[in-house]
Rosetta silent file (secondary structure, phi, psi, omega in degrees, C-alpha in Angstrom):
SEQUENCE: MIVNVVNLKNETVGQVDLPDLIYNVELRPHLVHEVVTAQLNSRRAGTASTKTRGDLTYSTRKPYRQKGTGRARGGSRRSPLWRHGGTIFGPHPRDYAQRPPAAVRRAALKTVLTSKLKSSRLLVLDALELDGAKTRLMAAAIKGLGLRQALVVTPGPDETLERSARNLPDCRILRVAGLNCYDLLKHANLVILKDSLPGIEARLMK
SCORE:     score description
SCORE:     0.000 S_00000001
   1 L     0.000  130.719  179.698   25.560   11.309   -0.638 S_00000001
   2 E   -89.322  124.116 -178.552   28.036    8.713   -1.893 S_00000001
   3 E  -127.352  141.601  178.606   26.691    5.158   -1.711 S_00000001
   4 E   -72.429  144.743  173.255   28.371    1.928   -2.742 S_00000001
   5 E  -105.629  128.687 -176.358   27.009   -0.084   -5.657 S_00000001
   6 E  -116.093  164.277  174.478   27.141   -3.852   -5.127 S_00000001
   7 L  -104.225 -172.301 -176.322   26.667   -6.928   -7.273 S_00000001
   8 L   -67.656  -15.756  176.287   24.743  -10.126   -6.527 S_00000001
   9 L   -92.753    9.470 -179.702   27.675  -11.405   -4.465 S_00000001
  10 L    62.690   33.052  176.640   27.395   -8.317   -2.269 S_00000001
  11 L  -102.948  137.826 -179.716   30.747   -7.058   -3.523 S_00000001
  12 E   -71.184  124.979 -178.850   31.304   -3.349   -4.069 S_00000001
  13 E  -119.546    0.686  179.619   31.684   -2.649   -7.777 S_00000001
  14 E   170.639 -171.722  178.391   31.347    1.127   -7.793 S_00000001
  15 E  -138.400  157.201  178.851   29.779    4.167   -6.208 S_00000001
  16 E  -139.683  145.738 -179.223   26.896    6.444   -6.973 S_00000001
  17 E   -98.205  112.650  179.957   26.051    9.950   -5.800 S_00000001
  18 L   -93.467  133.660 -177.290   22.509   10.169   -4.434 S_00000001
  19 L   -66.673  135.811  179.392   20.938   13.656   -4.319 S_00000001
  20 H   -64.324  -26.199 -177.928   20.441   15.122   -0.854 S_00000001
  21 H   -68.388  -11.108  178.959   17.085   16.536   -1.912 S_00000001
  22 H  -116.713  -43.874 -170.318   15.718   12.978   -1.962 S_00000001
  23 H  -105.791    5.210  178.971   17.862   10.825    0.309 S_00000001
  24 L  -147.270   58.066 -177.760   18.889   13.328    2.988 S_00000001
  25 L  -106.332  169.678  175.193   15.835   15.389    3.856 S_00000001
  26 L   -67.863  131.023 -178.504   14.243   16.357    7.133 S_00000001
  27 L   -72.250  128.867 -179.553   12.163   13.462    8.433 S_00000001
  28 L  -128.892   77.048 -174.507    8.445   14.268    8.458 S_00000001
  29 H   -62.494  -25.733 -179.735    6.696   11.175    9.833 S_00000001
  30 H   -65.245  -32.037  177.033    3.316   12.907   10.045 S_00000001
  31 H   -71.379  -37.843  176.908    3.240   13.112    6.238 S_00000001
  32 H   -61.499  -43.368  178.494    4.107    9.422    5.969 S_00000001
  33 H   -61.008  -43.297 -179.346    1.224    8.615    8.306 S_00000001
  34 H   -62.655  -43.915 -177.265   -1.163   10.724    6.232 S_00000001
  35 H   -70.097  -43.334 -179.920   -0.136    9.091    2.954 S_00000001
  36 H   -65.112  -40.877  177.617   -0.178    5.505    4.261 S_00000001
  37 H   -60.421  -42.112  178.380   -3.589    6.054    5.863 S_00000001
  38 H   -63.803  -39.972  177.952   -4.887    7.368    2.541 S_00000001
  39 H   -61.152  -47.036 -178.147   -3.466    4.318    0.734 S_00000001
  40 H   -67.217  -37.769  177.242   -5.128    1.875    3.095 S_00000001
  41 H   -64.550  -36.854 -179.007   -8.438    3.734    2.952 S_00000001
  42 H   -68.207  -20.595  179.588   -8.337    3.669   -0.840 S_00000001
  43 L   -84.138   -9.532 -179.153   -8.044   -0.120   -0.735 S_00000001
  44 L   -68.174  138.419 -177.893  -11.307   -0.515    1.173 S_00000001
  45 L   -69.168  -37.209 -179.593  -14.061   -2.095   -0.891 S_00000001
  46 L    66.552   30.232 -176.780  -16.768    0.134    0.569 S_00000001
  47 L  -101.231    1.208  179.713  -19.455   -2.456   -0.254 S_00000001
  48 L   -61.856  134.358 -176.423  -21.038   -2.749    3.228 S_00000001
  49 L  -149.699  143.968  175.582  -24.766   -2.118    2.940 S_00000001
  50 L  -130.968  162.594 -179.590  -27.888   -2.341    5.107 S_00000001
  51 L   -99.517  129.230  172.901  -31.597   -1.970    4.394 S_00000001
  52 L   -84.546  177.655 -178.100  -33.568    0.944    5.766 S_00000001
  53 H   -63.156  -24.639  179.490  -37.289    0.713    6.411 S_00000001
  54 H   -77.980  -13.854 -178.596  -37.897    1.937    2.880 S_00000001
  55 H   -93.566  -10.535 -177.631  -35.975   -0.998    1.391 S_00000001
  56 L   -82.208  156.287 -174.628  -38.023   -3.734    3.095 S_00000001
  57 L  -111.235   21.791  176.879  -40.883   -5.506    1.350 S_00000001
  58 L   -67.459  161.739  178.192  -43.231   -6.121    4.277 S_00000001
  59 L   -66.051  152.243  177.228  -46.905   -5.246    3.903 S_00000001
  60 L   -86.788    3.808 -179.322  -47.970   -1.708    4.744 S_00000001
  61 L   -66.845  141.699  176.522  -50.901   -3.071    6.741 S_00000001
  62 L   -65.589  128.554 -173.010  -51.069   -1.958   10.354 S_00000001
  63 L   -58.598  -41.234  178.498  -49.930   -4.991   12.440 S_00000001
  64 L  -155.665  169.688 -174.406  -52.760   -4.736   14.998 S_00000001
  65 L   -64.377  159.710 -173.160  -55.346   -2.257   16.112 S_00000001
  66 L   -67.627  -40.938 -172.837  -54.292    0.974   17.770 S_00000001
  67 L  -125.278  159.958  170.995  -55.962    0.465   21.139 S_00000001
  68 L    92.916   -4.652 -178.379  -57.070   -2.302   23.419 S_00000001
  69 L   -95.082  -17.200 -177.280  -54.231   -4.795   23.041 S_00000001
  70 L    83.922   -0.600  179.437  -52.108   -3.626   25.974 S_00000001
  71 L  -103.338  168.287  176.607  -49.093   -3.360   23.720 S_00000001
  72 L   -65.653  153.696 -179.763  -47.249   -0.335   22.419 S_00000001
  73 L   -62.608  135.313  177.528  -48.664    1.274   19.316 S_00000001
  74 L  -130.269  124.848 -177.568  -47.399   -0.321   16.112 S_00000001
  75 L  -112.064  -14.316 -175.980  -47.939    1.227   12.713 S_00000001
  76 L  -155.664  139.206  176.577  -45.563   -0.681   10.455 S_00000001
  77 L   -69.666  -18.003 -176.886  -43.844   -4.049   10.283 S_00000001
  78 L   -86.619   -0.389 -175.713  -40.840   -2.218    8.846 S_00000001
  79 L   -55.977  134.999  177.520  -40.209   -0.170   11.973 S_00000001
  80 L   -61.856  -17.169  179.694  -36.563   -0.168   13.081 S_00000001
  81 L   -78.965  -12.471 -177.503  -37.804   -0.856   16.616 S_00000001
  82 L   -98.778  154.460  175.076  -39.081   -4.260   15.567 S_00000001
  83 L   -63.064  134.702 -176.372  -37.146   -7.461   15.004 S_00000001
  84 L    67.010   17.255  175.424  -36.200   -7.775   11.326 S_00000001
  85 L   -82.314 -174.142 -179.027  -37.164   -4.179   10.820 S_00000001
  86 L   -69.995  164.716  179.268  -35.140   -1.594    8.957 S_00000001
  87 L  -100.032  136.166  178.631  -31.728   -0.354   10.097 S_00000001
  88 L   -92.072  125.814  176.730  -31.249    3.185   11.375 S_00000001
  89 L    53.481   37.822  178.021  -28.163    4.997   10.024 S_00000001
  90 L   -78.471  168.265 -179.609  -26.620    1.770    8.783 S_00000001
  91 L   -70.555  149.616  176.168  -23.704    1.641    6.316 S_00000001
  92 L  -134.222  156.160 -179.323  -24.279    2.049    2.594 S_00000001
  93 L   -53.104  132.696 -179.343  -21.886    1.573   -0.335 S_00000001
  94 L  -152.600  164.541  179.561  -19.398    4.438   -0.464 S_00000001
  95 L  -102.496  118.370 -178.911  -15.983    5.321   -1.799 S_00000001
  96 L   -91.680    3.483 -172.671  -13.309    5.618    0.901 S_00000001
  97 L   -60.861  138.036  174.724  -10.593    6.723   -1.522 S_00000001
  98 L  -128.887  148.137  178.837   -8.330    9.571   -0.448 S_00000001
  99 L  -140.617   96.463  177.740   -5.640   11.275   -2.498 S_00000001
 100 L   -61.552  159.959  178.315   -3.268   13.625   -0.668 S_00000001
 101 L   -57.104  152.211 -177.717   -1.679   16.426   -2.726 S_00000001
 102 H   -59.102  -37.895 -179.841    1.207   15.408   -4.984 S_00000001
 103 H   -64.056  -36.625  178.403    3.655   17.513   -2.968 S_00000001
 104 H   -68.310  -41.726  179.714    2.673   15.653    0.213 S_00000001
 105 H   -64.473  -40.514  177.899    3.104   12.259   -1.461 S_00000001
 106 H   -65.631  -43.006  179.878    6.541   13.223   -2.742 S_00000001
 107 H   -63.681  -37.860  178.759    7.643   14.557    0.655 S_00000001
 108 H   -66.063  -41.143  178.063    6.471   11.343    2.351 S_00000001
 109 H   -63.188  -41.822  178.122    8.423    9.212   -0.138 S_00000001
 110 H   -62.097  -38.772  178.883   11.545   11.285    0.444 S_00000001
 111 H   -62.465  -44.769 -178.681   11.153   10.815    4.194 S_00000001
 112 H   -67.826  -41.650  179.212   10.930    7.030    3.875 S_00000001
 113 H   -63.912  -40.877  177.144   13.876    6.840    1.451 S_00000001
 114 H   -62.350  -43.223  179.392   15.982    8.998    3.776 S_00000001
 115 H   -62.785  -41.670  178.524   15.057    6.812    6.730 S_00000001
 116 H   -61.720  -43.113 -177.909   15.986    3.642    4.825 S_00000001
 117 H   -68.165  -42.666 -178.091   19.378    5.056    3.856 S_00000001
 118 H   -68.891  -25.192  179.240   20.208    6.362    7.328 S_00000001
 119 L   -95.523   11.904  177.995   19.314    3.021    8.891 S_00000001
 120 L    59.563   36.710  177.892   21.509    1.138    6.359 S_00000001
 121 L  -114.864   16.760  177.158   18.516   -0.623    4.854 S_00000001
 122 E  -117.325  127.770 -177.334   18.933    0.777    1.347 S_00000001
 123 E  -126.739  132.262  176.345   21.082   -1.115   -1.138 S_00000001
 124 E  -101.727  120.468 -175.802   21.991   -0.047   -4.675 S_00000001
 125 E  -107.421  135.912 -176.656   22.432   -3.067   -6.960 S_00000001
 126 L   -68.452  -39.714  179.297   24.247   -2.845  -10.284 S_00000001
 127 L  -165.801  155.212  176.854   21.998   -5.403  -12.008 S_00000001
 128 L  -136.622   93.983 -177.960   19.654   -8.291  -11.295 S_00000001
 129 L  -120.367  125.686 -179.869   19.548  -10.759  -14.155 S_00000001
 130 L  -109.655  154.159  179.881   18.274  -14.311  -13.717 S_00000001
 131 L   -71.670  -18.330  178.933   18.643  -17.271  -16.069 S_00000001
 132 L  -172.509  173.728 -179.817   14.907  -17.813  -15.966 S_00000001
 133 L   -81.670   78.615 -177.750   11.698  -17.094  -14.098 S_00000001
 134 L  -123.525  131.496  179.845   12.470  -19.377  -11.177 S_00000001
 135 H   -61.609  -39.902 -177.857   11.557  -18.747   -7.556 S_00000001
 136 H   -65.270  -32.074  178.839   14.696  -20.504   -6.304 S_00000001
 137 H   -68.698  -41.169  178.197   16.900  -18.213   -8.398 S_00000001
 138 H   -67.098  -41.731  179.312   15.314  -15.108   -6.906 S_00000001
 139 H   -62.282  -40.262  178.874   15.544  -16.562   -3.392 S_00000001
 140 H   -66.890  -36.660  179.578   19.226  -17.330   -3.933 S_00000001
 141 H   -65.562  -43.729  179.241   19.859  -13.805   -5.240 S_00000001
 142 H   -66.203  -39.575  179.304   18.247  -12.189   -2.194 S_00000001
 143 H   -66.677  -36.358  178.885   20.122  -14.550    0.137 S_00000001
 144 H   -64.294  -24.626  177.047   23.388  -13.733   -1.632 S_00000001
 145 L   -83.461   -1.513 -179.447   22.864  -10.074   -0.751 S_00000001
 146 L    78.307   25.507 -177.249   22.621  -11.048    2.907 S_00000001
 147 L  -117.746  153.886  174.439   18.921  -10.170    3.096 S_00000001
 148 L  -110.750  -27.571 -178.306   15.842  -12.079    4.209 S_00000001
 149 L  -138.274  133.427 -175.452   13.207   -9.561    3.190 S_00000001
 150 E  -156.067  146.508  169.983   13.484   -7.061    0.362 S_00000001
 151 E  -110.484  118.626 -176.340   11.601   -4.741   -1.928 S_00000001
 152 E  -103.145  123.765 -178.467   13.356   -4.570   -5.300 S_00000001
 153 E  -100.717  121.667 -179.975   12.762   -1.454   -7.406 S_00000001
 154 E  -109.617  154.958 -178.701   13.119   -1.896  -11.165 S_00000001
 155 L   -68.119  -25.328 -178.933   13.126    0.859  -13.822 S_00000001
 156 L  -163.619 -165.280 -179.804   10.203   -0.702  -15.685 S_00000001
 157 L   -61.117  135.409  175.904    8.347   -3.937  -16.408 S_00000001
 158 L  -143.932   94.026 -173.475   10.451   -7.066  -15.983 S_00000001
 159 H   -61.828  -36.884 -178.834    8.354  -10.190  -16.370 S_00000001
 160 H   -62.014  -48.609 -179.226   11.193  -12.539  -15.419 S_00000001
 161 H   -67.797  -41.117 -177.414   11.841  -10.863  -12.081 S_00000001
 162 H   -65.543  -39.605  178.057    8.153  -10.348  -11.308 S_00000001
 163 H   -71.357  -32.706 -179.253    7.303  -13.992  -11.964 S_00000001
 164 H   -70.056  -29.576 -174.074   10.333  -15.157   -9.980 S_00000001
 165 H   -98.738   -9.834 -171.326    9.349  -13.177   -6.890 S_00000001
 166 L   -68.468  -19.357  177.776    5.584  -13.594   -6.807 S_00000001
 167 L   -98.113    3.954  178.155    5.754  -16.796   -4.715 S_00000001
 168 L   -97.265  115.389 -176.329    8.203  -15.338   -2.202 S_00000001
 169 L   -66.153  -24.168 -175.248    6.276  -13.870    0.751 S_00000001
 170 L  -105.666   14.064 -179.334    9.203  -11.679    1.839 S_00000001
 171 E  -139.268  139.959  178.050   10.209  -10.323   -1.564 S_00000001
 172 E  -144.278  142.531  175.477    8.449   -8.083   -4.051 S_00000001
 173 E   -99.320  127.258 -177.402    9.371   -6.486   -7.357 S_00000001
 174 E  -131.222  131.956  178.231    8.111   -2.923   -7.707 S_00000001
 175 E   -78.726  157.139  179.904    8.471   -0.599  -10.677 S_00000001
 176 H   -57.286  -39.010 -177.942    9.610    2.986  -10.218 S_00000001
 177 H   -64.047  -23.609 -178.959    6.202    4.206  -11.368 S_00000001
 178 H  -102.740   11.635 -179.092    4.549    2.278   -8.510 S_00000001
 179 L   -60.028  128.208 -176.607    6.909    3.348   -5.731 S_00000001
 180 L  -148.929  159.492 -175.203    4.837    4.085   -2.623 S_00000001
 181 H   -65.230  -40.136 -174.582    5.230    4.567    1.122 S_00000001
 182 H   -61.185  -48.373 -178.870    3.211    1.540    2.208 S_00000001
 183 H   -68.558  -33.626  177.247    5.342   -1.019    0.348 S_00000001
 184 H   -63.796  -39.710 -179.641    8.551    0.718    1.396 S_00000001
 185 H   -77.433  -29.939 -177.561    7.556    0.464    5.044 S_00000001
 186 H   -67.881  -32.648 -178.579    6.205   -3.066    4.743 S_00000001
 187 L  -102.391  134.168 -175.093    9.569   -4.463    3.626 S_00000001
 188 L   -64.919  -38.686 -174.878   12.550   -4.153    5.936 S_00000001
 189 L  -118.709  147.222  179.811   15.127   -3.687    3.170 S_00000001
 190 E  -118.380  123.097  177.129   15.061   -1.691   -0.048 S_00000001
 191 E  -113.575  117.193 -178.876   17.082   -2.810   -3.077 S_00000001
 192 E  -109.447  121.991  173.936   17.241   -0.264   -5.884 S_00000001
 193 E   -67.258  141.761 -175.631   18.631   -1.294   -9.253 S_00000001
 194 H   -56.118  -36.336 -179.725   21.147    1.265  -10.460 S_00000001
 195 H   -70.076  -12.103 -179.587   19.111    1.866  -13.623 S_00000001
 196 H   -85.257  -17.623 -175.046   16.113    2.820  -11.450 S_00000001
 197 H   -60.094  -44.663  177.762   17.805    5.829   -9.841 S_00000001
 198 H   -59.960  -36.417  179.223   17.141    8.278  -12.736 S_00000001
 199 H   -66.673  -39.037  178.042   13.465    7.330  -12.705 S_00000001
 200 H   -65.510  -42.045  179.101   13.182    7.955   -8.972 S_00000001
 201 H   -64.130  -39.113  179.744   14.880   11.338   -9.350 S_00000001
 202 H   -63.723  -34.513  179.543   12.538   12.258  -12.196 S_00000001
 203 H   -73.533  -39.124 -168.999    9.536   11.475   -9.987 S_00000001
 204 H  -102.889  -12.536 -178.802   10.685   13.240   -6.848 S_00000001
 205 L   -93.617   52.593  179.190   12.776   16.170   -8.069 S_00000001
 206 L  -109.557    0.000    0.000    9.768   18.320   -8.958 S_00000001
């Protein structure tokens, strides 16, 4: 697929051929749902915890005699039936992490990239160089592209861009190695630096 390459003034400065095996695949939303669900589950802390009757420190003495009180039999202050007693089947610390197969993760990414391109929400930028790590410079660059919200994909670490965008709620800098479905869906527009395209192909053309 032939896509225009633009500069920071949103002027076409060239074209690039995007492989159909990544940017023009059959849409498989069920895989995207599976991968995003796994991502969100993996972010859960899993620290919720309750005490069972064995974790309480009450005395083991029988609260009152077995017969003659007119009350139900009570054998332990720790009973879950009593106020401040133990919890039955309560939550305990656990790991919620899920990791779908690599082939599923790649197919989901291809689906999202294809959807972005077909909906005209994918932009290939020739370069993004700022004079310094300034939030206003990044905001002006995104505005110059005619966008309000964007996920910018860089080929590798770029401290200047990352520091410039960290205070912008609607803009994020993401490296090719961290490309994922959740962030792609969270941001309305996708801006891919031209130098990032080989890295994306290397990840997904397996």
